[in-house]
Residue, then its C-alpha position, 0 to 999 in steps of 0.5 A: x386113288x382119286x384122280x388128280x382133277x378131283x383134287x383140283x376142284x375149288x372147294x367152295x364150288x364143290x360144296x355148293x354143287x353137292x350140298x345145293x344139289x342134295x339139300x332141300x330148300x326150306x321154302x321150295x322143296x321141303x315137301x319134296x324132301x318129306x316125300x322122299x323121306x316118307x318113301x324111303x321109310x315105306x320101302x325100308x319097312x316093306x316086308x321081304x318076299x317069302x324066303x328072301x333076306x334083306x340088303x339095305x343100302x343106307x346113304x345120301x344122294x349117291x345111294x339115292x341115285x340123284x339125277x338118274x332113274x331109280x333103276x340106274x342107281x347102283x343099289x338097283x344094279x346090285x339088285x339085278x345082279x342078285x336076281x340074275x344069280x338067284x341069291x334070294x335077297x330083297x334090295x332096299x334103297x334107303x338113300x336120302x339126298x343131302x344126308x349127313x351122318x347126324x341125319x342118318x343117325x336120327x333116322x336109322x331107327x325108323x328104317x330098321x322096323x324090319x330086320x335086315x341081313x346086310x346093311x350097306x352104310x354110305x355116309x360121311x361125304x357131306x360131313x367132309x365137304x362141310x368140314x364138320x369135326x371128324x369126332x362128330x362124324x366118327x361118333x355118328x357113324x358108330x351110333x348108326x353101327x350100334x343101332x343096326x346091330x342092336x335092331x338086327x343081331x347077326x347082321x353083316x355091315x358093309x362100310x363104304x369108304x369115302x375120300x374128299x379133296x384136300x381143300x380143308x387141309x391135307x391132314x383133314x383129308x387124310x384123317x377123313x379117309x382113315x376114319x373109315x378104316x378105323x371104324x371097320x377095324x374096330x367094329x369088324x366091318x367089311x370095308x369098300x375102300x373107296x366107293x367112288x374108285x374110278x368115278x370120282x373126278x372123271x367128267x365123263x362119268x359124272x353129271x354136270x355138277x361134277x359130283x353125282x355119277x351118271x348111269x355109266x358112273x353108277x355101273x362102276x359104283x355097282x362094280x366096286x360094291x359088288x366086289x365086296x358084297x358078293x362074297x357075303x351073299x354067296x357065303x350066307 
C-alpha cells in the first residue's frame, strides 16, 4: 500500500516534479539526453563476462538512479548482492530518465542486440502521471514483452508494478495498478507487486522533489526487487 501522504500530493506539482526532473529540455539538455541514451545503448550491448549470464534492467529515472550516484541505484545494489553470492550474472542498467512506455517500446530493440537471460521491466509511471490512456500503456508494455521474448527466447521477464495517486480519479488509479497484474498473468511474468513499497510518499526516503528515492530509498527498492529476483537466479 502507498502511504497516505503520497496520495495527498497535488497532482499538478507531482507531474511537474517527476516530468521536469526526468524529461529533457529541447533547448538546454537534449545533448545530455542523447549522451545518456548512447551510454545506455553501449552498456546494453557490451558482451557479458565469460561464463556469465545477463540481467538487464529496463526502465525510467527510478532504474537510471536519478539524483544518486550510479553505484547507489538499486540495479547496482542488486549487482553487489549477485557478486557477493557468486551467482555468475552481469548486471546491465538500461534505465533512461523521462522514459514512457512508448519511448521504451521504440528503443528496446537496440538495447537487445546482445541476448539477455533476465529482463526487469520498470516502465509506466510517467504514463500514469501524465494521464495517458491505459490502452496505450498496456499495448506498449505488451509490445516490449513480445520484443524481448522474440530477441531472447527463454528469457525470464520480471515486471515491476507501479501505483499512482488518485488525482485523475480513483478508477484510473485502480485500473493503472491492476494493469500490471493483468499483464503478468497473461504473459506468465514474475511480478514485483509495487516497486516503491515502503518508499513512495516517505519524505525521509525521497529526494526534495518527493518522487525520486535517496540512496536509503534505493536500498529498499533493491530489497523489494531482490525478494522476487533471487529465486529466479538461484534456480537457473
